[in-house]
Phi, psi and omega in degrees: 000134175291139177291142183247127170257109184266124178248108181253121179240123175258121183264115182255117188207137164217145177288173178283106184271355184282127178296124183294340181273315186260340185080001180275149174278113184292324180232153189262010195292330176298312180296313186294319178287331174298319180290318188270330193233310196296316180289311185295326182296326181269324183288334181294340179291343178302333179285347185229073189297337180274352180266109179261148183212168178244133175243126177261115181252110179292130183304321179298326174290312182302319179297322177291320178299323177298317181293318177296321181296330180288341184081349182264064180236156180241098178233109185305322183292323176298312180298320183289323182295333182248010178289139178304137183302322183295340182263359182289132174270173177298321178295321177301315183294322177297320179293321177299316180296326180286329187262325194298329187261011175279069184209153179299117186288321185291320188258325187255305181299321186290351179296332184241112179307326179295322178295317178298316180300314180294324177297315179295320180293336184279348189282321183303137177058032177062028179097348182297323180293320180296324179304326182268321191272333183297136177270173176302322177299317180298313182296319182294316178298319181294317177303309186290316182295326179296337178263324179298325182299338183260010182280150178306139187301314182292331176289324176298328183271323194239333181292132187299319182285309185293318180294325177297316179294321179296321179288324181298309169079340182192176178057047182281158180247170175296330176294321176298317179299316180297323180294317179292321177302316178298321179293323177297314179297322178297314182292321179301325181287347184266349192294297183297321175302327179295323178289319177299318181295318180294323178290322181292330177272007173066022177272334178232152169252137177254117176259178184224177182223152173313140200314303184262019174062048176279160171277094189305317180302323180284330175292320178293318180191106184296338180293345180296341179300331181288341176291316181287324179214104183299343181269358182295128174290146183236152172297153185292338176238123183295138175271110182231096181223066179300335178294329176289322177301317179294320179297319178298320179289318180296318178296322178298315179299314182296317179297314183299314181293321179293324186273319187250355172086358179221158175282137179285141175250345183248147184228123165262100179299139183313126181057028180060027187273127185223157171200167178301317182296315182294316182288330176298316178297317179300315179296319178296331180274004172098005178285139185257333179217158175221162177236146174202198189260159178299331179298325177292317178297318180301317180286332177291316182270352183060047176227164177247157179239048181293135183273147170275186185296342180258006175086010180272125184282149167296152180057034182299328181295337177272328181287318189268053174202154173284159178230137176269118183268116178273128183228074184066237180280349183256160172210154178208145185264135181252141171245136190237122187285147170285105185299316184297309182292322178298319180289332175300318178292316186288329192228345188247312187296341178297339181265005181248163169301138187303312182293318180297322179294316179295319177299317181296314181295315178300318180295320178296320178294317178296323179297322176297317178298325180287324192258340181261114183275131181202138176290320179270160175300151174280123176265099184257124187250127173246108181240130175194170178302139182267000182233329194284333186283332198287335179292346178269353179265149168298139177060030177060024175079002186293321180296319178299312182295318178302312182294319181292313179302318181297316182296317180293316181299324184274352183269117184292346179272359183242149164228120175269113190240156167289166181300314181294322177298320181294323179293321178295322185274355188284343185082212181291129182254121183288151179264157169218147183270106177078176182225145176286132182286116184189177177240182180278358178252108177061016179053040172207189182244019191298327181301329187255353181209014189261011183219158182301327177293320176299314181299319178299320179295317179295324178296317179294320178296319179301314181300315182294319180294321178295319177298316178299315180296317179296323180295319177297319180297316180293322182296328180296339180275354172079034177293153184294329183266018181294147178299150179287167176302320180296319180295317179296320179297318178295319180297318179296321179300315180292324178297312181297322177295321180292338177283354180299156186281341192291332182293311180286344173302322184267346174281157183082177188273353189291323186226147177208156183208165175295345183254021180307314184297321179294318178297315179301309182295322182292321175301313181290332176291321176298318178293317179300321181298332177297310181296316183295319179297328182271006178074027181242161179275131179288143179295151183299332182302333182285353175270353185255132178300146176267318184287128175290144178289146177302146181285127177261097187261158173291132180230122178237139180281157175301149180237004178184161177287155186248165167222100190250132169266112185279094181224005179075014181230156174278083193298316179206164179300326187275346188303314183252014177293126184099359179284151169290158184227130167240106184261131027277111162051049168236127184231158179197157178188187188238138160263181181298321186237007180217152167260134184243136179232142178230132177239124179258096182278163170279105189296326181293327176285317180300326182294338180279349182261129179276117176051061178283173175218146174262140175235112181251127182246132177237119183246131172224235173292328172242178178239133178235137181238139175247121179252116184249117183256129178254150175221118181055041175082005182234154178295123177267308180194166171219156179223158178239138175235131174247120181050043175071011176252125184284130178282142187285328184233079186296331183291342176281346184247341186209163176228132183225141175212148177218129171223273172261342174227163175260125176237139175211151179223135181237134182297142181300324184289355176272350186245121182279106184259003184302122176076007183263143176251355180204164174244140179256130182239148173210145180231132177226142174252124183245149176209130178061031180080011182233143172283125179255345177203135181224128176227136350296157181294331179232131175071216183223165174272116182267126179244117183289141176268172180111143183299330179293345177255017183054040182227178178300150179289157180289146177246137181292147177295155181294000000 
C-alpha cells in the first residue's frame, strides 16, 4: 500500500455583514456559526494530537469575530432574541417569526418538541395568527430556543448552564435568557484564542484568503472568465484592477500577522479561484502554496480524473501530488483537492450513520493507497467549508469527525499533515507552466459572472471603482474641496468589501436564500458608501434591487392517475387530465408504476439557444436527476444520475421524448420512497454550461404522496 499524506483544510468564511452606514450587523451568521462551529471545529482536535490539519480563516470573518468577542457589537437579531418579552413590539414579534426558524429543521429545530410546536403554530396566515395568539410564554420559549439551537455541541452536552437549558426544553424564564446570553458572549470570546493556541502547539496551520474574499482572477481581469467558458456573458467594460488584488492580499497578510503572530505562507484563493495573474501577485507577496480543486488541475494538464466504479480516479498519480506552478520569474506550489471525496463529506455522509460514514471515508482512502502505485507518498487533499455542512449531520457532525479523526490517527499507513508539512514531506515536486484560470466550482467562474444579474453587479462595481480612481487622480492635484484622508480610507474600505465574492454568489439562479434581499441591499450599500465618502451623489441604479424576486407560480396538486404516451406531443386532451400543475407550464402526475412529468417550454425562446439541456431533479429518500440534451431542437440523448452516479442503461429506467413539449416518465422502482411523505421536484434549463432558468426559483416543488393526493401510496421506513 502507498503511504498516504492526508491534507485536510477547513475553510472558515462569512462575508462582511456590517452595514457601512450604521455599523449594525445586517445578518447574524458570523455570530451563529461562531457559536455552533468555529470554536468546536478546532478544539476537538485536542483529542487527536497526531492529527494535523489546516484551517483557512478569512480576514473579513476574523475581523468580525474580534468585534463579537469584544461584546461591543450591534446586531439587531441578538438584541431582539434576548429582549424582555414585555418590551416586544408588534414589529419585534414579526421579526422574530421571520428569523427564529431560519435553522435546519430536520437536525437542529427538531431536537426540541417545543421548537417544532412553535414552528407549526407560526405557519397559519403567514404568521399573522401567531402575532395575535402567541402568549408571553410562547415568545420567550421561541426567543431562547432560536439561540439554543446554534450552541456548540459539547456545550449542549457538558456546560452546566447550556445543558440545563437544553434539557429543560420549554417554559423558560427571563433569567434563563440572560444566562444563555452570557454563555454566548463567553463562547464568542474563546474562538480566535482557540485558533492561536492550536497553531502555537503546531497541530494546525492557519492559512488566509484575500481580505474580503474577492475572486482575484476576475478582479485582475474579468475577461478571463471567457477562457474557462467561452459562453460566459461579460460586462461591457472589463474590470481590470490588479492593484486591488494586491491590496486585498496585503491586507490579509497584515491581519494574519497581527492576529496570529506569524506571516501566512498558505493561501486559499476565494472559491479556489486562480489565474496566472492572481498567482503571480500572490507569489510576489510571499505566499508559498495555494489550494484549489482537481478540476483546475485537470484543465491545466489537459487530463481527466474520471472515477471507476470503486471511486479511483484516472490519472490518480497526477492528482495525488503537489505541483509547482512556474509563472515567469515567480513560482508557487499548488495543492489540489479530491473533489469527489470532499463532496462526500459536504453533501452525502450527513445522510448516513456517523460511524458508517467515517468507516466508508477511511476505507475509500485506504483503497486509493492500495490501488494507486507511487514511489512517493500520495498527497490526498480534502478541502471544504468548515461550517456549512454540519447542520445537516446528526449532532452537528461531531460523531462523524471524532470517528474519522481517530481512524486516521490510529492507521500507521496515514499521516494527517498541515499543508506546509505535506509539501516538505512530498519529495520532488513536479513543475507546470502556468495555471488554467478557473474556480473550484465547475472549473470556471460562471457562478460569479455568468448571469445577467452578475453582469449588472459588475457594471455597478466598475462605475464605483472608476469614480474612486478619478477622485484620487483629482485629489493629487490638491483642490481645496478634495476628500480628506479619512474619507478616502472609508471609500476604499467599502470598495474592497464590494469586491467580495459573496454578493454575486447570490445573484443569478444558482443560489437563493431567505436573505436574498439583505445580501442584495448590502452589496448596493457598500457601493453607495463609496460615493458618499467621496462627497458625491450615488447613482439612482443603486436604489434598485439586482436580484429578481422568486416566481410565485400557481401550484395545483394531482387529482387522478395518468396514462401518458411519452412522445413529446400533446397527444390528446385527456392524456394529462388529472396532472398536478406548477405554472408557468410545468406539469406532473403519477401512473401506477411511473411518475410522469411534462414541461411546456417557450419554443421561440428555446430556438435561440444552441443545444440546450433540461435537468430534472426528483428527490425522495435519494435524489435522481434526468439530464435531457437537445440538438437543433431535437432530443439527442438523456442520462440518469442517482446520488451523482450515472446509470449505465437509462432507457431501462426512464422514457423521455421531446417535440413541442418535454415528456418524461421514470419507473417507480428507481425512486426510494421509504419513509417519505412527499417528492421534491425541480426543473432547470441549461445552456453553455450555465443555468438560464430554474423553477421553482427557491427550494423545490413538493408533491405530497398518498392515495388521497392521487399519488403513490406511502411506504413504511425500513
